[in-house]
MDTraj code that builds the backbone (N, CA, C; nanometers):
import mdtraj as md
import numpy as np

residues = "MET ALA ALA PRO ARG LEU VAL ILE PHE ASP CYS ASP GLY VAL LEU VAL ASP SER GLU PRO MET ALA ASN ARG LYS PHE VAL GLU GLN ALA ALA ARG PHE GLY LEU PRO LEU ASP GLU VAL ALA THR LEU HIS GLU PHE ASN GLY ALA ALA MET ARG THR ARG ALA GLU VAL LEU ALA ALA ARG HIS GLY TRP VAL PRO PRO ALA ASP PHE VAL ALA ARG VAL ASP ALA ALA VAL ASP ALA ALA VAL THR GLU ALA GLU ALA ILE PRO GLY VAL ALA ALA VAL LEU GLU ARG LEU GLU ALA SER ARG VAL PRO VAL CYS LEU ALA SER ASN SER ARG HIS GLN GLU ILE ASP LEU ARG LEU ARG HIS LEU GLY PHE GLU ARG PHE PHE PRO ARG ARG PHE SER GLY ALA ASP ASP VAL ALA ALA PRO LYS PRO ALA PRO ASP LEU TYR LEU HIS ALA ALA ARG GLU MET GLY VAL SER PRO ALA ASP CYS LEU VAL VAL GLU ASP SER GLU ASN GLY ILE ARG ALA ALA VAL ALA ALA GLY SER ARG VAL LEU GLY LEU ALA ARG PHE THR PRO ALA GLU ARG ILE SER ALA LEU GLY ALA ILE PRO PHE ALA ASP MET ALA ALA LEU PRO ALA LEU LEU VAL SER GLN GLY ILE ALA LEU ALA GLY CYS".split()
xyz = np.array([
    [3.4074, -1.8568, -2.1783],
    [3.3177, -1.7469, -2.1417],
    [3.3430, -1.7061, -1.9964],
    [3.3787, -1.5815, -1.9761],
    [3.4087, -1.5321, -1.8419],
    [3.2824, -1.5284, -1.7571],
    [3.3001, -1.5509, -1.6277],
    [3.1866, -1.5452, -1.5359],
    [3.1380, -1.4019, -1.5219],
    [3.0082, -1.3800, -1.5120],
    [2.9558, -1.2444, -1.4903],
    [3.0073, -1.1863, -1.3590],
    [3.0255, -1.0565, -1.3572],
    [3.0693, -0.9871, -1.2361],
    [2.9539, -0.9220, -1.1615],
    [2.8353, -0.9181, -1.2238],
    [2.7198, -0.8507, -1.1649],
    [2.5927, -0.9142, -1.2181],
    [2.4967, -0.9385, -1.1283],
    [2.3636, -0.9836, -1.1685],
    [2.2672, -0.8671, -1.1499],
    [2.1972, -0.8310, -1.2573],
    [2.1020, -0.7196, -1.2542],
    [1.9605, -0.7754, -1.2653],
    [1.8767, -0.7416, -1.1706],
    [1.7374, -0.7856, -1.1706],
    [1.6456, -0.6722, -1.2145],
    [1.5508, -0.7052, -1.3019],
    [1.4341, -0.6203, -1.3219],
    [1.3485, -0.6315, -1.1954],
    [1.2493, -0.5465, -1.1802],
    [1.1632, -0.5500, -1.0611],
    [1.0258, -0.6102, -1.0910],
    [0.9443, -0.5368, -1.1662],
    [0.8058, -0.5792, -1.1907],
    [0.8040, -0.7022, -1.2813],
    [0.7460, -0.8095, -1.2311],
    [0.7387, -0.9324, -1.3073],
    [0.8528, -1.0283, -1.2807],
    [0.9594, -0.9797, -1.2170],
    [1.0730, -1.0646, -1.1814],
    [1.0829, -1.0798, -1.0289],
    [1.0761, -0.9678, -0.9580],
    [1.0761, -0.9719, -0.8121],
    [0.9351, -0.9716, -0.7552],
    [0.8495, -0.8934, -0.8164],
    [0.7143, -0.8742, -0.7634],
    [0.6119, -0.8922, -0.8749],
    [0.5007, -0.9557, -0.8410],
    [0.3958, -0.9849, -0.9391],
    [0.3039, -0.8639, -0.9524],
    [0.3613, -0.7541, -1.0017],
    [0.2906, -0.6258, -1.0041],
    [0.2406, -0.5846, -1.1409],
    [0.2862, -0.6505, -1.2459],
    [0.2467, -0.6075, -1.3803],
    [0.0949, -0.6116, -1.4006],
    [0.0242, -0.7191, -1.3612],
    [-0.1219, -0.7181, -1.3811],
    [-0.1910, -0.6046, -1.3066],
    [-0.1455, -0.5764, -1.1835],
    [-0.2065, -0.4687, -1.1068],
    [-0.1787, -0.3329, -1.1712],
    [-0.0533, -0.3067, -1.2090],
    [-0.0195, -0.1781, -1.2700],
    [-0.0943, -0.1590, -1.4022],
    [-0.1036, -0.2654, -1.4798],
    [-0.1779, -0.2586, -1.6058],
    [-0.3253, -0.2283, -1.5808],
    [-0.3818, -0.2908, -1.4788],
    [-0.5230, -0.2674, -1.4460],
    [-0.5463, -0.1215, -1.4087],
    [-0.4549, -0.0636, -1.3315],
    [-0.4692, 0.0769, -1.2935],
    [-0.4585, 0.1679, -1.4164],
    [-0.3703, 0.1329, -1.5086],
    [-0.3582, 0.2106, -1.6320],
    [-0.4879, 0.2034, -1.7121],
    [-0.5424, 0.0832, -1.7280],
    [-0.6654, 0.0640, -1.8052],
    [-0.7817, 0.1383, -1.7399],
    [-0.7896, 0.1341, -1.6077],
    [-0.8967, 0.2048, -1.5370],
    [-0.8880, 0.3555, -1.5591],
    [-0.7673, 0.4096, -1.5503],
    [-0.7516, 0.5535, -1.5708],
    [-0.7789, 0.5928, -1.7158],
    [-0.7372, 0.5102, -1.8109],
    [-0.7646, 0.5392, -1.9518],
    [-0.9152, 0.5429, -1.9771],
    [-0.9879, 0.4482, -1.9184],
    [-1.1336, 0.4452, -1.9357],
    [-1.1984, 0.5720, -1.8781],
    [-1.1462, 0.6202, -1.7669],
    [-1.1998, 0.7428, -1.7059],
    [-1.1893, 0.8616, -1.8003],
    [-1.0891, 0.8578, -1.8875],
    [-1.0652, 0.9703, -1.9778],
    [-1.0908, 0.9332, -2.1232],
    [-1.1863, 0.8414, -2.1427],
    [-1.2413, 0.8215, -2.2756],
    [-1.1765, 0.7182, -2.3648],
    [-1.0870, 0.6357, -2.3105],
    [-1.0226, 0.5349, -2.3947],
    [-1.0443, 0.3958, -2.3352],
    [-1.1454, 0.3220, -2.3851],
    [-1.1657, 0.1846, -2.3365],
    [-1.0587, 0.0922, -2.3953],
    [-1.0017, 0.0067, -2.3107],
    [-0.8961, -0.0854, -2.3533],
    [-0.9270, -0.2259, -2.3049],
    [-0.8805, -0.3237, -2.3789],
    [-0.8887, -0.4623, -2.3345],
    [-0.7740, -0.4877, -2.2367],
    [-0.8078, -0.5272, -2.1147],
    [-0.7055, -0.5389, -2.0101],
    [-0.5999, -0.6445, -2.0433],
    [-0.6433, -0.7593, -2.0936],
    [-0.5492, -0.8686, -2.1232],
    [-0.4573, -0.8295, -2.2392],
    [-0.5155, -0.7749, -2.3450],
    [-0.4354, -0.7355, -2.4610],
    [-0.3365, -0.6251, -2.4248],
    [-0.3797, -0.5312, -2.3419],
    [-0.2921, -0.4221, -2.3010],
    [-0.1762, -0.4742, -2.2171],
    [-0.2047, -0.5696, -2.1290],
    [-0.0991, -0.6291, -2.0473],
    [0.0069, -0.6955, -2.1336],
    [-0.0357, -0.7734, -2.2306],
    [0.0599, -0.8451, -2.3142],
    [0.1376, -0.7502, -2.4051],
    [0.0732, -0.6459, -2.4538],
    [0.1443, -0.5526, -2.5413],
    [0.2454, -0.4676, -2.4664],
    [0.2093, -0.4232, -2.3456],
    [0.2911, -0.3236, -2.2771],
    [0.3629, -0.3766, -2.1536],
    [0.3672, -0.5077, -2.1357],
    [0.4390, -0.5646, -2.0224],
    [0.5825, -0.5112, -2.0194],
    [0.6182, -0.4463, -1.9089],
    [0.7527, -0.3932, -1.8935],
    [0.7742, -0.2528, -1.9457],
    [0.6750, -0.1948, -2.0138],
    [0.6908, -0.0607, -2.0708],
    [0.6638, 0.0467, -1.9649],
    [0.7343, 0.1583, -1.9760],
    [0.7099, 0.2710, -1.8864],
    [0.5699, 0.3252, -1.9103],
    [0.5076, 0.3805, -1.8060],
    [0.3719, 0.4321, -1.8178],
    [0.3629, 0.5430, -1.9221],
    [0.4639, 0.6284, -1.9272],
    [0.4577, 0.7365, -2.0248],
    [0.4660, 0.6816, -2.1670],
    [0.5391, 0.5722, -2.1860],
    [0.5473, 0.5104, -2.3181],
    [0.4118, 0.4535, -2.3576],
    [0.3456, 0.3857, -2.2646],
    [0.2129, 0.3301, -2.2927],
    [0.1168, 0.4408, -2.3352],
    [0.1166, 0.5501, -2.2585],
    [0.0252, 0.6607, -2.2887],
    [0.0562, 0.7229, -2.4242],
    [0.1841, 0.7409, -2.4544],
    [0.2223, 0.8022, -2.5824],
    [0.1827, 0.7150, -2.7012],
    [0.2061, 0.5852, -2.6916],
    [0.1728, 0.4937, -2.8008],
    [0.0230, 0.4907, -2.8245],
    [-0.0539, 0.4800, -2.7182],
    [-0.1994, 0.4704, -2.7327],
    [-0.2603, 0.6030, -2.7780],
    [-0.2041, 0.7143, -2.7335],
    [-0.2531, 0.8449, -2.7785],
    [-0.2339, 0.8598, -2.9290],
    [-0.1160, 0.8185, -2.9784],
    [-0.0894, 0.8284, -3.1220],
    [-0.1766, 0.7319, -3.2013],
    [-0.1979, 0.6137, -3.1493],
    [-0.2741, 0.5108, -3.2203],
    [-0.4209, 0.5470, -3.2323],
    [-0.4770, 0.6020, -3.1257],
    [-0.6221, 0.6237, -3.1203],
    [-0.6626, 0.7703, -3.1348],
    [-0.5670, 0.8597, -3.1533],
    [-0.6012, 1.0009, -3.1564],
    [-0.6579, 1.0477, -3.0241],
    [-0.6108, 0.9867, -2.9176],
    [-0.6613, 1.0110, -2.7828],
    [-0.5810, 1.1232, -2.7182],
    [-0.6476, 1.2110, -2.6486],
    [-0.5791, 1.3215, -2.5816],
    [-0.6048, 1.3104, -2.4312],
    [-0.5153, 1.2432, -2.3592],
    [-0.5327, 1.2326, -2.2134],
    [-0.4969, 1.3643, -2.1461],
    [-0.5381, 1.3827, -2.0216],
    [-0.4996, 1.5049, -1.9504],
    [-0.3492, 1.5097, -1.9279],
    [-0.2976, 1.6276, -1.9069],
    [-0.1529, 1.6452, -1.8905],
    [-0.0983, 1.5665, -1.7718],
    [-0.1814, 1.5449, -1.6710],
    [-0.1351, 1.4737, -1.5516],
    [-0.1758, 1.3261, -1.5522],
    [-0.2061, 1.2715, -1.6707],
    [-0.2549, 1.1336, -1.6782],
    [-0.1557, 1.0344, -1.6176],
    [-0.0296, 1.0427, -1.6566],
    [0.0694, 0.9466, -1.6050],
    [0.0832, 0.9623, -1.4536],
    [0.0784, 1.0844, -1.4041],
    [0.0856, 1.1060, -1.2594],
    [-0.0329, 1.0425, -1.1884],
    [-0.1502, 1.0463, -1.2520],
    [-0.2687, 0.9824, -1.1936],
    [-0.2501, 0.8305, -1.1873],
    [-0.1967, 0.7730, -1.2950],
    [-0.1717, 0.6279, -1.2954],
    [-0.0683, 0.5928, -1.1889],
    [0.0397, 0.6709, -1.1821],
    [0.1442, 0.6452, -1.0836],
    [0.0884, 0.6476, -0.9421],
    [0.0029, 0.7442, -0.9126],
    [-0.0551, 0.7545, -0.7788],
    [-0.1431, 0.6343, -0.7480],
    [-0.2196, 0.5888, -0.8475],
    [-0.3059, 0.4719, -0.8275],
    [-0.2235, 0.3467, -0.8045],
    [-0.1133, 0.3336, -0.8760],
    [-0.0248, 0.2175, -0.8593],
    [0.0403, 0.2204, -0.7215],
    [0.0889, 0.3358, -0.6809],
    [0.1521, 0.3473, -0.5493],
    [0.0541, 0.3129, -0.4375],
    [-0.0705, 0.3565, -0.4518],
    [-0.1717, 0.3313, -0.3488],
    [-0.2061, 0.1838, -0.3385],
    [-0.1793, 0.1078, -0.4444],
    [-0.2154, -0.0345, -0.4475],
    [-0.0944, -0.1261, -0.4281],
    [0.0143, -0.0733, -0.3711],
    [0.1388, -0.1503, -0.3629],
    [0.1207, -0.2825, -0.2888],
    [0.0328, -0.2851, -0.1883],
    [0.0161, -0.4083, -0.1103],
    [-0.0643, -0.5151, -0.1840],
    [-0.1186, -0.4812, -0.3006],
    [-0.1937, -0.5804, -0.3778],
    [-0.1018, -0.6763, -0.4536],
    [0.0254, -0.6436, -0.4639],
    [0.1193, -0.7254, -0.5409],
    [0.2199, -0.7910, -0.4471],
    [0.2367, -0.9221, -0.4607],
    [0.3281, -0.9971, -0.3760],
    [0.4496, -1.0440, -0.4553],
    [0.5452, -1.1002, -0.3839],
    [0.6688, -1.1465, -0.4473],
    [0.6418, -1.2604, -0.5445],
    [0.7201, -1.2659, -0.6504],
    [0.7170, -1.3805, -0.7402],
    [0.7567, -1.5034, -0.6589],
    [0.6800, -1.6129, -0.6650],
    [0.7127, -1.7318, -0.5852],
    [0.8553, -1.7803, -0.6082],
    [0.9275, -1.7985, -0.4991],
    [1.0619, -1.8528, -0.5051],
    [1.1729, -1.7518, -0.5176],
    [1.1414, -1.6256, -0.5460],
    [1.2492, -1.5288, -0.5704],
    [1.3228, -1.4925, -0.4424],
    [1.2556, -1.4923, -0.3272],
    [1.3233, -1.4585, -0.2017],
    [1.4368, -1.5569, -0.1738],
    [1.4131, -1.6854, -0.1993],
    [1.5162, -1.7865, -0.1756],
    [1.6363, -1.7651, -0.2671],
    [1.6106, -1.7240, -0.3913],
    [1.7202, -1.6960, -0.4854],
    [1.8028, -1.5776, -0.4358],
    [1.7358, -1.4715, -0.3925],
    [1.8072, -1.3526, -0.3450],
    [1.8889, -1.3839, -0.2198],
    [1.8340, -1.4636, -0.1304],
    [1.9071, -1.5018, -0.0092],
    [2.0313, -1.5829, -0.0439],
    [2.0191, -1.6679, -0.1438],
    [2.1337, -1.7494, -0.1842],
    [2.2424, -1.6635, -0.2489],
    [2.2015, -1.5685, -0.3304],
    [2.2986, -1.4769, -0.3897],
    [2.3680, -1.3947, -0.2815],
    [2.2918, -1.3497, -0.1832],
    [2.3495, -1.2728, -0.0728],
    [2.4497, -1.3576, 0.0054],
    [2.4121, -1.4807, 0.0361],
    [2.5007, -1.5699, 0.1109],
    [2.6280, -1.6008, 0.0332],
    [2.6178, -1.5996, -0.0988],
    [2.7324, -1.6301, -0.1852],
    [2.8139, -1.5060, -0.2192],
    [2.7717, -1.3897, -0.1674],
    [2.8402, -1.2614, -0.1897],
    [2.8494, -1.2264, -0.3385],
    [2.7431, -1.2561, -0.4110],
    [2.7368, -1.2217, -0.5535],
    [2.6856, -1.0779, -0.5655],
    [2.7564, -0.9892, -0.6336],
    [2.7085, -0.8513, -0.6495],
    [2.5801, -0.8473, -0.7328],
    [2.4821, -0.7735, -0.6838],
    [2.3554, -0.7575, -0.7550],
    [2.3125, -0.6122, -0.7494],
    [2.2269, -0.5745, -0.8426],
    [2.1589, -0.4449, -0.8371],
    [2.0250, -0.4597, -0.9075],
    [1.9474, -0.3542, -0.9080],
    [1.8132, -0.3557, -0.9672],
    [1.8064, -0.2473, -1.0742],
    [1.7436, -0.2800, -1.1875],
    [1.7233, -0.1818, -1.2948],
    [1.5824, -0.1998, -1.3500],
    [1.4958, -0.1044, -1.3235],
    [1.3539, -0.1148, -1.3561],
    [1.3062, 0.0103, -1.4273],
    [1.2076, -0.0049, -1.5156],
    [1.1454, 0.1121, -1.5779],
    [1.0603, 0.1911, -1.4801],
    [1.0299, 0.1356, -1.3648],
    [0.9473, 0.2052, -1.2664],
    [1.0216, 0.3238, -1.2054],
    [0.9453, 0.4125, -1.1432],
    [1.0038, 0.5268, -1.0738],
    [1.0753, 0.4812, -0.9460],
    [1.1694, 0.5606, -0.8980],
    [1.2376, 0.5262, -0.7735],
    [1.1390, 0.5103, -0.6590],
    [1.0411, 0.5999, -0.6511],
    [0.9444, 0.5908, -0.5423],
    [0.8692, 0.4587, -0.5467],
    [0.8294, 0.4180, -0.6659],
    [0.7567, 0.2924, -0.6810],
    [0.8457, 0.1736, -0.6470],
    [0.9694, 0.1762, -0.6932],
    [1.0637, 0.0685, -0.6625],
    [1.0816, 0.0557, -0.5116],
    [1.1033, 0.1694, -0.4462],
    [1.1266, 0.1677, -0.3014],
    [1.0056, 0.1151, -0.2266],
    [0.8859, 0.1548, -0.2679],
    [0.7640, 0.1056, -0.2034],
    [0.7526, -0.0463, -0.2173],
    [0.7815, -0.0968, -0.3360],
    [0.7700, -0.2404, -0.3600],
    [0.8712, -0.3183, -0.2756],
    [0.9957, -0.2740, -0.2757],
    [1.0979, -0.3458, -0.2000],
    [1.0689, -0.3413, -0.0503],
    [1.0202, -0.2275, -0.0022],
    [0.9869, -0.2163, 0.1396],
    [0.8724, -0.3104, 0.1746],
    [0.7708, -0.3156, 0.0891],
    [0.6570, -0.4036, 0.1136],
    [0.6993, -0.5505, 0.1182],
    [0.7925, -0.5878, 0.0312],
    [0.8357, -0.7272, 0.0228],
    [0.9453, -0.7617, 0.1237],
    [1.0074, -0.6610, 0.1851],
    [1.1212, -0.6855, 0.2723],
    [1.2482, -0.7159, 0.1952],
    [1.2594, -0.6637, 0.0722],
    [1.3740, -0.6921, -0.0145],
    [1.4753, -0.5781, -0.0191],
    [1.4578, -0.4745, 0.0620],
    [1.5450, -0.3573, 0.0513],
    [1.6921, -0.3929, 0.0686],
    [1.7220, -0.4828, 0.1617],
    [1.8628, -0.5122, 0.1915],
    [1.9348, -0.5786, 0.0748],
    [1.8584, -0.6464, -0.0119],
    [1.9204, -0.7154, -0.1246],
    [1.9675, -0.6180, -0.2330],
    [1.9069, -0.4989, -0.2372],
    [1.9330, -0.4052, -0.3472],
    [1.9677, -0.2658, -0.2959],
    [2.0880, -0.2484, -0.2419],
    [2.1273, -0.1139, -0.2006],
    [2.1430, -0.0178, -0.3183],
    [2.1663, -0.0712, -0.4386],
    [2.1747, 0.0126, -0.5593],
    [2.0570, -0.0194, -0.6504],
    [1.9817, 0.0857, -0.6846],
    [1.8598, 0.0713, -0.7650],
    [1.8593, 0.1786, -0.8719],
    [1.8240, 0.1399, -0.9943],
    [1.8273, 0.2329, -1.1066],
    [1.6910, 0.2343, -1.1749],
    [1.6478, 0.3540, -1.2142],
    [1.5123, 0.3752, -1.2660],
    [1.5143, 0.4258, -1.4090],
    [1.4429, 0.3545, -1.4964],
    [1.4273, 0.4005, -1.6337],
    [1.3406, 0.5239, -1.6441],
    [1.2538, 0.5452, -1.5448],
    [1.1671, 0.6629, -1.5450],
    [1.2393, 0.7873, -1.4967],
    [1.3385, 0.7697, -1.4071],
    [1.4008, 0.8846, -1.3419],
    [1.5474, 0.9073, -1.3775],
    [1.6188, 0.8024, -1.4161],
    [1.7645, 0.8128, -1.4277],
    [1.8167, 0.8289, -1.5699],
    [1.7364, 0.7945, -1.6693],
    [1.7825, 0.8018, -1.8085],
    [1.6749, 0.8673, -1.8947],
    [1.7160, 0.9176, -2.0100],
    [1.6206, 0.9844, -2.0990],
    [1.5292, 0.8853, -2.1682],
    [1.5831, 0.7688, -2.2048],
    [1.5066, 0.6684, -2.2799],
    [1.4976, 0.5398, -2.1987],
    [1.3780, 0.5014, -2.1531],
    [1.3626, 0.3777, -2.0766],
    [1.3731, 0.2551, -2.1668],
    [1.3665, 0.1371, -2.1066],
    [1.3599, 0.0141, -2.1852],
    [1.2420, 0.0262, -2.2835],
    [1.2573, -0.0165, -2.4097],
    [1.3558, -0.1105, -2.4651],
    [1.4877, -0.0491, -2.5094],
    [1.5088, 0.0812, -2.4929],
    [1.6408, 0.1376, -2.5195],
    [1.7409, 0.0769, -2.4205],
    [1.8662, 0.0654, -2.4571],
    [1.9658, 0.0046, -2.3677],
    [2.0148, 0.0971, -2.2579],
    [1.9703, 0.2237, -2.2594],
    [2.0273, 0.3261, -2.1721],
    [2.0304, 0.2875, -2.0245],
    [1.9219, 0.2279, -1.9751],
    [1.9148, 0.1972, -1.8322],
    [2.0185, 0.0927, -1.7935],
    [2.0347, -0.0102, -1.8752],
    [2.1332, -0.1128, -1.8420],
    [2.2755, -0.0615, -1.8590],
    [2.2983, 0.0234, -1.9562],
    [2.4293, 0.0853, -1.9703],
    [2.4595, 0.1737, -1.8496],
    [2.3591, 0.2476, -1.8051],
    [2.3743, 0.3349, -1.6884],
    [2.4027, 0.2523, -1.5629],
    [2.3268, 0.1449, -1.5425],
    [2.3460, 0.0617, -1.4238],
    [2.4861, 0.0010, -1.4217],
    [2.5310, -0.0520, -1.5356],
    [2.6642, -0.1120, -1.5426],
    [2.7717, -0.0077, -1.5132],
    [2.7573, 0.1103, -1.5720],
    [2.8554, 0.2169, -1.5513],
    [2.8603, 0.2576, -1.4044],
    [2.7440, 0.2758, -1.3429],
    [2.7389, 0.3168, -1.2029],
    [2.7954, 0.2102, -1.1103],
    [2.7830, 0.0839, -1.1493],
    [2.8339, -0.0273, -1.0683],
    [2.9797, -0.0589, -1.1003],
    [3.0376, 0.0109, -1.1974],
    [3.1772, -0.0091, -1.2312],
    [3.2062, -0.1386, -1.3029],
    [3.1105, -0.1842, -1.3832],
    [3.1223, -0.3123, -1.4526],
    [3.0897, -0.2912, -1.5999],
    [3.1604, -0.3620, -1.6880],
    [3.1258, -0.3580, -1.8301],
    [2.9905, -0.4243, -1.8520],
    [2.9059, -0.3729, -1.9420],
    [2.7789, -0.4402, -1.9720],
    [2.7968, -0.5864, -2.0130],
    [2.9098, -0.6168, -2.0786],
    [2.9356, -0.7545, -2.1205],
    [2.9607, -0.8462, -2.0022],
    [2.9927, -0.7900, -1.8863],
    [3.0165, -0.8692, -1.7665],
    [2.8939, -0.8757, -1.6759],
    [2.7792, -0.8302, -1.7278],
    [2.6541, -0.8327, -1.6511],
    [2.5646, -0.9477, -1.6988],
    [2.4966, -1.0088, -1.6040],
    [2.3937, -1.1081, -1.6326],
    [2.2615, -1.0508, -1.5846],
    [2.1670, -1.0346, -1.6758],
    [2.0402, -0.9671, -1.6470],
    [1.9281, -1.0698, -1.6353],
    [1.8421, -1.0511, -1.5354],
    [1.7226, -1.1352, -1.5185],
    [1.6020, -1.0490, -1.5517],
    [1.5320, -1.0856, -1.6580],
    [1.4206, -1.0072, -1.7111],
    [1.2989, -1.0960, -1.7347],
    [1.1868, -1.0327, -1.7714],
    [1.0677, -1.1101, -1.8066],
    [0.9939, -1.0541, -1.9278],
    [1.0191, -0.9306, -1.9658],
    [0.9412, -0.8674, -2.0723],
    [1.0238, -0.8521, -2.1991],
    [0.9543, -0.8379, -2.3111],
    [1.0238, -0.8105, -2.4370],
    [1.1030, -0.6807, -2.4278],
    [1.0410, -0.5776, -2.3717],
    [1.1106, -0.4495, -2.3596],
    [1.2403, -0.4636, -2.2814],
    [1.2344, -0.5339, -2.1700],
    [1.3528, -0.5510, -2.0872],
    [1.4593, -0.6350, -2.1534],
    [1.4177, -0.7431, -2.2183],
    [1.5141, -0.8296, -2.2863],
    [1.5813, -0.7542, -2.4002],
    [1.5031, -0.6813, -2.4778],
    [1.5613, -0.6022, -2.5872],
    [1.6644, -0.5029, -2.5324],
    [1.6309, -0.4388, -2.4219],
    [1.7215, -0.3396, -2.3643],
    [1.8526, -0.4030, -2.3206],
    [1.8440, -0.5155, -2.2505],
    [1.9646, -0.5797, -2.1989],
    [2.0501, -0.6377, -2.3104],
    [1.9871, -0.6980, -2.4092],
    [2.0617, -0.7527, -2.5233],
    [2.1311, -0.6405, -2.5989],
    [2.0588, -0.5298, -2.6211],
    [2.1174, -0.4160, -2.6917],
    [2.2343, -0.3545, -2.6143],
    [2.2301, -0.3670, -2.4813],
    [2.3397, -0.3157, -2.3991],
    [2.4622, -0.4056, -2.4053],
    [2.4446, -0.5278, -2.4565],
    [2.5564, -0.6211, -2.4679],
    [2.5694, -0.7168, -2.3521],
    [2.4620, -0.7339, -2.2735],
    [2.4643, -0.8232, -2.1580],
    [2.4019, -0.9585, -2.1899],
    [2.4377, -1.0580, -2.1119],
    [2.3686, -1.1862, -2.1183],
    [2.2356, -1.1735, -2.0436],
    [2.1346, -1.2467, -2.0898],
    [2.0009, -1.2293, -2.0338],
    [1.9351, -1.3641, -2.0077],
    [1.8744, -1.3763, -1.8905],
    [1.7881, -1.4888, -1.8553],
    [1.6457, -1.4353, -1.8489],
    [1.5520, -1.5015, -1.9184],
    [1.4167, -1.4498, -1.9298],
    [1.3130, -1.5385, -1.8637],
    [1.2427, -1.4852, -1.7643],
    [1.1349, -1.5581, -1.6973],
    [1.0133, -1.5619, -1.7884],
    [0.9722, -1.6813, -1.8249],
    [0.8630, -1.6985, -1.9222],
    [0.7295, -1.7010, -1.8497],
    [0.6750, -1.5825, -1.8250],
    [0.5421, -1.5714, -1.7643],
    [0.4461, -1.5128, -1.8669],
    [0.4585, -1.3835, -1.8952],
    [0.3732, -1.3203, -1.9961],
    [0.4388, -1.3221, -2.1341],
    [0.5682, -1.3509, -2.1384],
    [0.6402, -1.3618, -2.2652],
    [0.6717, -1.5087, -2.2895],
    [0.6232, -1.5682, -2.3995],
    [0.6471, -1.7114, -2.4245],
    [0.7952, -1.7439, -2.4357],
    [0.8310, -1.8656, -2.3959],
    [0.9708, -1.9082, -2.3961],
    [1.0330, -1.8977, -2.5345],
    [0.9554, -1.9348, -2.6388],
    [1.0112, -1.9294, -2.7734],
    [1.0400, -1.7847, -2.8159],
    [0.9585, -1.6914, -2.7688],
    [0.9826, -1.5506, -2.8001],
    [1.1065, -1.5006, -2.7257],
    [1.1227, -1.5425, -2.6019],
    [1.2404, -1.5049, -2.5234],
    [1.3670, -1.5534, -2.5940],
    [1.3653, -1.6771, -2.6420],
    [1.4806, -1.7314, -2.7147],
    [1.5082, -1.6510, -2.8416],
    [1.4012, -1.6167, -2.9139],
    [1.4174, -1.5424, -3.0392],
    [1.4779, -1.4045, -3.0152],
    [1.4533, -1.3479, -2.8982],
    [1.5075, -1.2158, -2.8654],
    [1.6529, -1.2224, -2.8181],
    [1.7047, -1.3423, -2.7994],
    [1.8452, -1.3565, -2.7620],
    [1.8704, -1.3863, -2.6164],
    [1.7656, -1.4273, -2.5428],
    [1.7798, -1.4595, -2.4013],
    [1.7583, -1.6091, -2.3785],
    [1.7947, -1.6546, -2.2599],
    [1.7734, -1.7939, -2.2194],
    [1.6474, -1.7988, -2.1339],
    [1.5437, -1.8705, -2.1786],
    [1.4195, -1.8733, -2.1009],
    [1.4264, -1.9701, -1.9826],
    [1.3513, -1.9388, -1.8784],
    [1.3323, -2.0324, -1.7672],
    [1.1891, -2.0188, -1.7182],
    [1.1355, -2.1280, -1.6639],
    [0.9929, -2.1356, -1.6365],
    [0.9533, -2.0754, -1.5029],
    [1.0384, -2.0881, -1.4014],
    [1.0046, -2.0377, -1.2688],
    [1.1329, -2.0179, -1.1892],
    [1.1204, -1.9565, -1.0718],
    [1.2377, -1.9215, -0.9934],
    [1.3132, -2.0431, -0.9411],
    [1.2463, -2.1583, -0.9316],
    [1.3165, -2.2790, -0.8878],
    [1.4264, -2.3179, -0.9864],
    [1.4108, -2.2773, -1.1132],
    [1.5094, -2.3103, -1.2161],
    [1.6223, -2.2095, -1.2245],
    [1.6077, -2.0949, -1.1600],
    [1.7059, -1.9878, -1.1769],
    [1.8432, -2.0195, -1.1180],
    [1.8556, -2.0758, -0.9961],
    [1.9903, -2.1011, -0.9434],
    [2.0770, -2.1859, -1.0361],
    [2.0219, -2.2910, -1.0935],
    [2.1006, -2.3750, -1.1841],
    [2.1433, -2.2970, -1.3081],
    [2.0562, -2.2098, -1.3562],
    [2.0921, -2.1276, -1.4713],
    [2.2036, -2.0288, -1.4360],
    [2.1952, -1.9698, -1.3187],
    [2.3010, -1.8788, -1.2751],
    [2.4353, -1.9516, -1.2696],
    [2.4353, -2.0717, -1.2155],
    [2.5580, -2.1511, -1.2073],
    [2.6096, -2.1841, -1.3465],
    [2.5176, -2.2172, -1.4383],
    [2.5580, -2.2508, -1.5754],
    [2.6252, -2.1336, -1.6458],
    [2.5948, -2.0109, -1.5999],
    [2.6537, -1.8912, -1.6601],
    [2.7831, -1.8476, -1.5897],
    [2.8225, -1.9242, -1.4865],
    [2.9479, -1.8945, -1.4196],
    [2.9363, -1.8306, -1.2831],
    [2.8126, -1.8127, -1.2331],
    [2.7926, -1.7568, -1.0991],
    [2.8188, -1.8648, -0.9951],
    [2.9049, -1.8358, -0.8984],
    [2.9356, -1.9321, -0.7930],
    [2.8366, -1.9143, -0.6787],
    [2.7495, -2.0145, -0.6598],
    [2.6496, -2.0099, -0.5543],
    [2.6852, -2.1069, -0.4432],
    [2.6678, -2.0648, -0.3210],
    [2.6908, -2.1524, -0.2068],
    [2.5980, -2.2742, -0.2172],
    [2.6517, -2.3896, -0.1891],
    [2.5714, -2.5111, -0.1911],
    [2.5692, -2.5802, -0.3252],
    [2.6371, -2.5231, -0.4262],
    [2.6401, -2.5850, -0.5599],
    [2.7783, -2.6451, -0.5864],
])
top = md.Topology()
chain = top.add_chain()
for i, resn in enumerate(residues, 1):
    res = top.add_residue(resn, chain, resSeq=i)
    for name in ("N", "CA", "C"):
        top.add_atom(name, md.element.get_by_symbol(name[0]), res)
traj = md.Trajectory(xyz[None], top)
């Protein structure tokens, strides 16, 4: 098995613990416009999904008609709350090690470019990801479609089969697997057994990630 030539990170739930906050803002806005939702159930169902996808699915399911600017309202609320979400514990050390080892990395997230940039700036992670790709802005179909990962690989000049993706959600794992990439799945909101069933390798926390990267052929300094 050839060593990966590129490591692609998801953002929300992998770099930053923002999924609960973003979900809460979505649920709050839905309630304002007549759709009460269970916050925990909504988080587990839509973890990693684009906001427009969440709104479309729930509108069809409940016969709900949100205002035309509903997603923009959610996006604005999420952007305003960027400082409420902090880095996933241990991920900064992983990124520093990849940087020191000169391993090529990029970011591919369903979030908008503006949201991605705000999060990275807040965390001080901008230098790690000079190339960032958005499922909301760069492709027609966000995750779970493979389009975003195919786009990221193409833009980085690498075959999808030579990419190693770090994800946490079912949507993200499905997208990366469908693109033909190897996937490591952080088991936070998605159970480890489900991650395995989707075709990814589960890991419990960021302390376990460096060894997994090495096992996949990534050369890390100090290993």
